[in-house]
LOMAR-746711 format. One line per 4 residues: their letters; for each residue x, y, z of C-alpha. Coordinates in Angstrom, 3 decimals. Layout:
<atoms>
A = X Y Z  ...
</atoms>
This chain:
<atoms>
MRKK = 32.089 135.174 66.122  30.166 131.743 67.454  32.778 131.135 70.555  31.525 134.664 71.942
LAAL = 28.153 133.640 71.161  28.394 130.405 72.774  29.938 131.648 75.877  27.549 134.538 76.726
TIAL = 24.306 132.310 75.993  26.127 129.906 78.608  26.521 132.691 80.910  22.817 133.645 80.221
GLFV = 21.870 130.280 80.888  23.359 129.602 84.130  22.213 133.196 85.121  18.409 132.560 84.283
MQAL = 18.938 129.161 85.959  19.872 130.753 89.168  17.361 133.440 88.824  14.288 131.241 88.417
PAFA = 12.854 131.316 91.768  13.119 135.046 92.171  10.870 134.769 88.692  8.203 132.989 90.788
CGAL = 5.844 135.885 91.556  4.955 139.613 90.016  2.138 142.196 91.072  -0.020 139.525 88.910
IAPN = -4.028 139.310 90.345  -5.693 136.147 90.309  -9.535 136.423 90.678  -8.971 135.094 94.408
GSVR = -7.329 138.630 94.653  -3.863 136.995 95.704  -1.256 140.009 94.626  1.766 138.673 94.818
LARA = 5.974 140.686 94.059  9.284 139.544 94.153  11.885 141.082 92.865  10.832 143.891 90.186
TTLV = 13.352 144.578 87.228  13.114 147.321 84.693  15.171 148.825 81.629  13.917 152.922 80.801
AWHD = 15.796 154.100 78.227  15.125 157.542 76.888  16.513 159.324 73.702  14.909 162.320 71.462
GVER = 11.771 162.241 73.278  10.999 158.682 73.228  10.829 156.660 76.189  11.315 153.316 75.857
YLTS = 10.174 150.511 78.935  11.243 147.205 78.946  9.430 144.824 80.798  9.185 141.117 82.138
FSYQ = 5.657 139.390 83.063  5.752 136.430 85.233  2.960 134.589 86.781  3.228 131.261 89.237
GNFS = 0.347 128.920 90.087  -2.711 127.008 88.936  -4.957 130.034 87.985  -6.696 130.107 85.166
NLGW = -6.978 134.332 84.726  -4.265 136.737 86.258  -3.515 140.298 85.102  -1.607 143.295 85.528
IVPL = -2.981 146.928 85.491  0.064 150.008 85.459  -0.206 153.603 84.442  1.566 154.895 81.193
PAVP = 2.824 158.919 80.819  1.620 158.959 77.307  -0.395 156.753 74.398  2.283 154.004 73.073
LKIE = 3.858 154.163 69.551  4.047 150.594 68.972  4.127 148.021 71.863  6.098 144.374 70.740
EGGA = 8.586 141.511 71.739  11.066 142.933 73.911  14.100 141.784 73.770  14.610 138.065 74.896
WTLQ = 18.357 138.251 77.054  18.525 141.981 77.740  17.247 142.254 81.067  19.328 139.171 82.196
RLAL = 22.534 140.943 80.302  22.061 143.877 82.242  22.033 142.210 85.629  25.103 140.439 84.377
ETHP = 26.855 143.802 83.569  26.037 145.437 87.362  25.998 142.923 89.928  25.213 139.265 90.438
VRFA = 21.779 140.363 92.327  18.572 138.217 92.480  16.867 138.933 89.171  13.294 139.144 88.497
FGAE = 10.754 141.575 86.287  8.006 140.684 88.249  5.056 143.725 87.136  3.642 146.170 89.259
NAAV = 0.738 146.500 91.057  -3.067 146.210 90.381  -4.964 148.542 89.479  -7.963 149.363 87.135
PAAT = -9.315 150.463 83.867  -13.015 151.069 83.057  -16.478 150.158 81.006  -16.871 153.594 79.169
AVVL = -12.834 153.736 78.912  -11.952 153.548 75.588  -10.120 151.100 74.338  -7.023 152.336 72.341
QQVK = -4.626 149.633 71.284  -5.055 145.383 71.914  -1.698 143.376 71.347  -1.060 139.704 72.243
IEAL = 2.638 139.278 72.952  3.095 135.026 72.939  0.526 134.552 75.775  -0.287 137.603 76.950
NITV = -3.020 139.899 75.973  -2.502 143.735 76.229  -5.061 146.387 76.275  -4.070 150.173 76.700
IKGS = -7.471 152.097 77.879  -7.785 155.794 78.604  -10.331 157.085 80.563  -11.087 158.464 84.744
GQEV = -10.257 156.531 87.184  -13.879 155.746 87.346  -13.839 155.038 84.000  -10.831 152.566 84.790
LNWA = -12.797 150.948 87.567  -16.016 149.639 85.508  -13.674 148.402 82.860  -11.965 146.246 84.823
ASNN = -14.204 145.270 87.084  -16.409 144.145 83.605  -13.116 142.666 82.548  -12.576 140.224 85.578
FFLN = -9.797 142.209 86.878  -10.257 141.619 91.026  -9.977 145.117 92.573  -9.192 145.739 96.218
TETK = -9.786 149.009 98.012  -6.323 149.961 98.187  -5.523 149.082 94.213  -9.269 151.119 93.648
NHLL = -8.003 154.550 96.024  -4.047 153.784 93.722  -5.566 153.779 90.332  -7.856 156.324 91.362
AYAK = -4.785 159.020 92.488  -3.042 157.737 89.603  -6.163 158.689 86.911  -5.801 162.255 87.836
GSPI = -1.852 162.496 86.718  -2.625 161.171 83.795  -5.805 158.948 81.817  -3.342 156.345 79.910
FLAA = -3.593 152.558 81.399  -1.503 149.629 80.130  -3.773 146.510 81.126  -2.380 143.124 80.359
KYDT = -3.814 139.274 80.966  -2.398 136.294 80.837  -3.907 133.416 78.022  -2.840 130.298 81.008
SAAK = -4.296 127.803 79.042  -1.718 129.247 75.598  0.759 129.489 78.386  1.219 126.296 78.852
ARGL = -0.097 125.130 75.395  3.607 127.020 74.612  5.501 125.143 77.090  5.800 127.835 79.711
FQGD = 5.363 127.515 83.165  5.518 128.887 86.248  8.258 131.799 86.940  8.622 132.494 82.381
GTPI = 8.463 135.747 81.739  7.343 137.502 78.510  9.577 140.585 78.125  7.452 143.636 75.940
LITM = 9.120 146.659 75.053  6.846 149.707 75.238  7.689 152.439 73.249  6.291 156.330 73.744
RAAH = 6.641 160.001 73.495  7.511 161.317 76.175  9.635 164.486 77.754  11.488 162.734 79.890
IWVP = 12.060 159.502 81.968  9.473 158.584 84.233  8.876 155.323 86.111  5.509 154.589 88.270
LEVL = 7.193 152.821 91.563  4.714 153.314 93.817  2.802 150.944 91.699  5.108 148.294 93.234
AIEG = 4.288 148.661 97.334  2.433 146.511 97.962  0.998 146.513 101.451  2.362 144.520 103.872
QQVQ = 5.230 143.361 101.227  9.335 144.888 101.235  9.717 147.008 98.007  12.265 145.225 96.217
ADLY = 13.283 146.268 92.309  15.771 147.004 90.041  15.894 149.906 87.768  18.192 150.198 84.562
LLTD = 18.362 153.948 83.500  19.419 154.338 79.382  20.434 157.593 79.094  21.984 159.668 76.900
QPVY = 24.317 161.382 79.518  25.222 160.348 83.125  22.162 160.207 85.984  22.972 162.038 88.839
TTDF = 21.169 161.905 92.625  21.947 166.381 93.665  21.814 169.151 91.375  25.288 169.912 93.142
AAMV = 26.662 166.618 91.536  25.493 167.122 88.177  26.965 170.652 88.163  30.640 169.567 89.331
GQSS = 30.443 165.888 87.866  30.146 163.664 90.752  29.950 160.682 90.246  26.855 159.499 91.849
VGSK = 27.233 155.649 92.505  26.978 154.599 96.020  24.509 157.871 97.099  21.379 157.184 98.334
IPGA = 18.190 158.620 96.481  17.305 162.566 98.966  13.707 161.608 100.408  14.130 157.849 99.492
AGFV = 14.883 155.140 101.754  16.813 151.899 100.378  16.527 153.629 97.493  20.775 153.865 95.972
VSFQ = 22.647 154.146 92.544  24.469 150.889 92.511  26.510 151.402 89.583  26.768 153.621 86.288
EQLT = 28.711 152.913 82.998  29.026 154.603 79.644  28.402 151.542 77.367  30.958 149.342 76.278
PTLY = 31.750 148.085 72.963  30.781 144.869 74.478  28.090 145.906 76.551  26.515 148.042 73.218
HDLS = 26.898 144.545 71.275  25.200 142.370 72.869  22.628 144.700 73.728  21.790 146.142 70.573
TDRN = 21.420 142.763 68.654  19.264 141.269 70.909  15.329 141.145 69.726  13.855 143.956 69.591
MSWV = 16.886 146.187 70.859  18.638 147.888 67.946  17.639 151.574 68.389  20.251 150.996 71.620
RSDG = 22.617 153.630 71.043  26.789 152.673 71.501  27.247 156.135 73.284  24.269 155.543 75.684
WLTY = 24.666 155.791 79.950  23.674 152.357 82.175  22.615 153.727 85.356  21.750 150.850 87.891
LNLD = 19.649 151.530 91.132  18.330 149.594 93.453  15.064 149.426 95.571  14.802 148.377 98.713
APEP = 13.006 149.639 101.243  9.538 149.037 103.364  6.213 149.208 101.195  4.442 152.516 103.496
AVTY = 8.059 154.130 102.856  7.418 153.769 98.872  5.103 157.080 98.093  6.333 158.831 94.910
DLGV = 7.487 157.752 91.498  10.505 158.810 89.543  11.521 161.112 86.816  14.720 162.543 85.224
SSSG = 15.450 166.089 84.727  16.979 167.551 81.261  20.275 167.986 83.143  20.111 164.417 84.284
VIRL = 19.101 164.608 87.844  17.534 162.184 89.154  13.507 163.324 90.378  10.646 161.920 93.338
APYG = 6.927 163.351 93.366  4.307 162.099 95.357  2.632 159.520 93.309  -0.588 160.753 91.055
TPPM = 1.440 163.872 90.066  1.466 163.974 86.243  4.304 162.099 84.402  5.354 165.025 82.922
AVVD = 5.386 167.374 86.237  7.778 164.581 87.932  10.969 167.180 87.554  8.873 170.902 87.737
GQSS = 9.102 172.735 91.281  11.736 169.622 92.345  15.246 170.104 93.555  17.815 168.077 95.903
QQSP = 17.647 168.043 99.227  20.975 166.742 99.655  23.578 168.721 101.290  26.614 169.134 98.712
AWVP = 29.173 165.588 98.753  31.622 168.587 98.074  34.487 167.957 95.290  36.800 165.861 97.543
RLPL = 34.303 163.255 96.525  35.078 163.839 92.719  35.740 160.645 91.060  39.723 161.001 89.954
GAPQ = 39.971 162.226 86.362  36.404 163.076 85.732  35.954 165.581 83.093  34.686 168.228 85.099
VLLA = 37.463 167.917 88.116  38.677 171.386 86.434  35.422 172.824 86.957  35.309 171.965 90.719
VIIL = 39.449 173.067 90.589  38.282 176.651 88.895  35.605 176.888 91.754  37.733 176.162 94.899
LSIG = 40.669 178.493 93.353  37.910 180.896 92.616  36.720 180.771 96.648  40.555 180.458 97.720
GGVF = 41.519 183.994 95.480  38.866 185.712 96.664  39.786 184.717 99.939  43.367 186.007 99.541
WIVR = 42.424 189.281 98.415  40.233 190.140 101.242  42.445 189.129 103.814  45.214 191.418 101.439
GKRR = 43.124 194.021 101.233  42.626 193.807 105.249  46.474 194.261 106.217  47.297 196.936 103.414
ARVR = 44.076 198.779 105.466  45.791 198.347 108.789  49.656 199.586 107.313  48.180 202.502 105.937
AHV = 46.481 203.017 109.359  50.001 202.832 110.916  51.136 205.128 108.449
</atoms>
């Protein structure tokens, strides 16, 4: 066991050192209004009506006041320190991509918005607020969050869908006292009740910047890009998300015993299930193209909807637009291949009986 833990520690250590430059920035707001975003990385897990959102805050620069605001689908049940190595371990499992969790775009709370929760995690002061769009804007202004016109408009749009927001601010003096340096992340784990997975993606779209993000989903079943793929069990690995340029399913597997052990033994991560499915999605698209948020339906199909859509309405009335890739693309050995074969045989059988019927009709006509 010691050898295994030592090997894992060394591997993660090497990975973090390689990935450190990518942690350089993260959609954080400084008093002068600078908002910068590197590659954002998030794990979103859902089981039995509970969504867990694991992300890491990082900062760069000699600023005395840094903040971050993101919309939430519901009031958190709990906000706590996240896993120390979970995001790095997921990156090692899927692909050695440049890794770093930034944060999501800046946005907004209000003078009359209601403060629901306040938590301090390491050098990060977190506040959960509830209010209308204007109330959130007022709260943000009174709490020294810099809000440009674009940010204000986005916050107002998100507030129409959900009145709940999470605002985070770095205590940079405390960070330095704790030995945290530029690029160091503070992982936090947010637990909420939600009917399905919801991930705000439009908040990553900062004007003039390429949107780059790594999104990990941990679910009870495989995740698919289309209704047809879900029906026949077709693997979505390598498939693009319909209607989302540069958004691709890059990896998927049921948790292996080793990965389950590594994730579930991390700090505050004992809730990870051994029978869960891990899906890795990669987003690399120009800012104007990312105008949507993401949901996952009960059948495991990814849905997109314009940002500002109420979180739990993202999957309603949405359907896949991608034409069926059809059965030959199904991975051999998939349990649902039998269903696809039955469908093909049914179609072939129908054609056979139609042709046979026509031949018999012609024979009778000659008689």
